[in-house]
C-alpha positions in Angstrom: 0.0 0.0 0.0 2.7 2.3 0.6 3.9 1.9 -2.9 0.5 2.5 -4.3 0.0 5.5 -2.0 3.3 6.8 -3.0 2.5 6.5 -6.7 -0.9 8.0 -6.1 0.7 11.0 -4.3 3.3 11.5 -7.0 0.7 11.3 -9.8 -1.6 13.6 -7.9 1.2 16.1 -7.4 2.1 15.9 -11.0 -1.4 16.5 -12.1 -1.8 19.4 -9.6 1.5 20.9 -10.8 0.4 20.4 -14.4 -2.9 22.0 -13.8 -1.2 24.9 -11.9 1.2 25.4 -14.8 -1.6 25.3 -17.3 -3.6 27.9 -15.3 -0.5 30.1 -14.9 0.2 29.9 -18.7 -3.4 31.0 -19.4 -3.0 34.1 -17.2 0.3 34.9 -18.8 -1.4 34.9 -22.2 -4.3 37.0 -20.9 -1.8 39.5 -19.4 0.2 39.6 -22.6 -3.0 40.1 -24.7 -4.2 42.9 -22.3 -0.8 44.6 -22.4 -0.6 44.5 -26.3 -4.2 45.7 -26.6 -3.7 48.5 -24.0 -0.5 49.7 -25.7 -2.3 49.8 -29.1 -5.3 51.7 -27.7 -3.1 54.2 -25.8 -0.9 54.8 -28.8 -3.9 55.3 -31.0 -5.4 57.7 -28.5 -2.2 59.7 -28.2 -1.9 59.9 -32.0 -5.5 60.9 -32.3 -5.1 63.5 -29.6 -2.0 64.9 -31.3 -3.8 65.3 -34.7 -6.9 66.8 -33.0 -4.6 69.3 -31.3 -2.9 70.2 -34.6 -6.2 70.6 -36.3 -7.5 72.9 -33.5 -4.3 74.9 -33.5 -4.5 75.4 -37.3 -8.1 76.4 -37.1 -7.3 78.9 -34.3 -4.4 80.4 -36.4 -6.8 80.7 -39.4 -9.4 82.4 -37.2 -6.9 84.8 -35.7 -5.5 85.6 -39.2 -9.0 86.3 -40.5 -9.7 88.5 -37.4 -6.4 90.3 -37.9 -7.1 90.9 -41.6 -10.5 92.2 -40.8 -9.1 94.5 -38.1 -6.4 95.7 -40.5 -9.1 96.4 -43.1 -11.2 98.4 -40.7 -8.1 100.4 -39.5 -7.1 101.1 -43.1 -10.6 102.3 -43.9 -10.6 104.5 -40.7 -7.3 106.1 -41.7 -8.5 106.7 -45.3 -11.6 108.4 -43.9 -9.5 110.7 -41.8 -7.1 111.3 -44.7 -10.1 112.3 -46.9 -11.5 114.5 -44.1 -8.1 116.2 -43.8 -8.0 116.8 -47.6 -10.6 119.5 -47.7 -8.6 121.6 -45.1 -5.7 122.0 -47.5 -7.4 123.6 -50.4 -7.1 127.3 -49.4 -4.1 129.0 -50.7 -1.7 130.8 -48.4 -1.7 133.8 -50.8 -5.2 134.6 -49.5 -5.2 135.8 -45.9 -8.0 133.7 -44.6 -6.8 132.6 -41.2 -10.3 132.9 -39.7 -11.7 130.7 -42.4 -8.9 128.1 -41.8 -9.5 128.2 -38.0 -13.3 127.7 -38.5 -12.6 124.8 -40.9 -10.2 123.3 -38.3 -12.8 123.6 -35.5 -15.5 122.1 -37.8 -13.1 119.2 -38.7 -12.5 118.5 -35.0 -16.3 118.5 -34.4 -17.1 116.2 -37.3 -14.2 113.8 -36.8 -13.9 113.0 -33.1 -10.9 110.7 -33.8 -8.8 113.8 -34.7 -7.3 115.2 -31.5 -5.0 117.9 -33.0 -4.8 119.7 -36.3 -1.8 121.7 -37.5 -1.7 123.6 -40.8 1.7 124.3 -42.2 2.6 126.8 -45.0 4.7 126.1 -48.1 7.9 126.6 -46.1 6.9 124.1 -43.4 6.1 126.6 -40.7 3.1 126.0 -38.5 0.4 128.7 -39.2 -2.4 127.2 -37.2 -2.7 124.6 -34.5 -6.1 123.5 -33.0 -6.1 120.8 -30.3 -8.5 119.1 -28.0 -5.7 118.6 -25.4 -3.6 121.7 -25.6 -4.1 125.4 -26.3 -4.8 126.5 -29.8 -2.1 128.5 -31.6 -2.5 130.9 -34.5 0.6 132.0 -36.4 3.1 130.2 -34.2 5.6 129.9 -37.0 7.2 126.8 -35.5 9.5 125.3 -38.2 8.6 121.7 -39.2 10.4 121.8 -42.6 13.2 119.4 -41.4 10.7 116.9 -39.9 9.6 113.7 -41.7 5.9 114.6 -41.3 6.4 117.6 -43.5 9.1 116.3 -46.0 7.4 113.0 -46.7 3.9 114.6 -47.0 5.3 117.0 -49.6 7.1 114.2 -51.4 4.5 111.4 -51.2 1.3 113.5 -50.7 0.7 111.7 -47.4 2.7 110.7 -44.3 1.8 108.0 -41.8 3.6 108.4 -38.5 4.4 105.7 -35.9 1.6 104.6 -33.5 2.2 105.8 -29.9 0.2 105.0 -26.8 -0.6 108.0 -24.6 -1.1 107.2 -21.0 -0.9 103.5 -21.9 -4.4 103.5 -23.3 -5.5 104.7 -26.8 -3.2 104.6 -29.8 -2.3 107.9 -31.4 -0.5 108.5 -34.7 0.5 111.5 -36.9 -1.1 111.7 -40.3 0.1 114.4 -42.7 -1.6 115.2 -46.0 -0.1 117.6 -48.6 -2.6 119.8 -50.4 -2.7 120.7 -54.0 -0.5 123.7 -53.2 2.0 121.5 -51.3 0.7 122.7 -48.0 0.5 119.8 -45.5 -2.1 119.5 -42.9 -1.1 117.4 -40.0 -3.5 115.6 -37.7 -3.2 113.3 -34.7 -6.0 110.8 -34.9 -6.6 108.4 -32.0 
């Protein structure tokens, strides 16, 4: 009986070990299958997330470019309107002594175009003959010489001068815009 019990014990142990190895091998395959599947799903999700991010970024850049183009168009139109409004202030000749008429035209221009904060009318030699401002005192016949400055020279040469944009008190943008008249007399304005 001992021999038989011993054989039974050995065969029982072998079958238990065999079953245990078979179960462990099954779980190894399950773990490997789960790991491969998880890696594939995670990689797919990361790639899809990357492409979605790139598409959203491209759409945002497109949208911002369209908004910037639209804003640039509106600013250009705004500047052209100011330029055309300045144009009618340059038609009087300096040979005619009509300073009161020029002053009234300047005041009317400031009333009609609130974006203009200051108007300077220069004669043919680049001397300031009239200055009307919303922020400073008006000056008639000041004779300040602007003939060496870009806003006079470029307006005479190119009919118009667009100055750099500055921010006063860190808020609103201001720039100098000079328009030469038919008689080469620039009018200079500071629109905001």
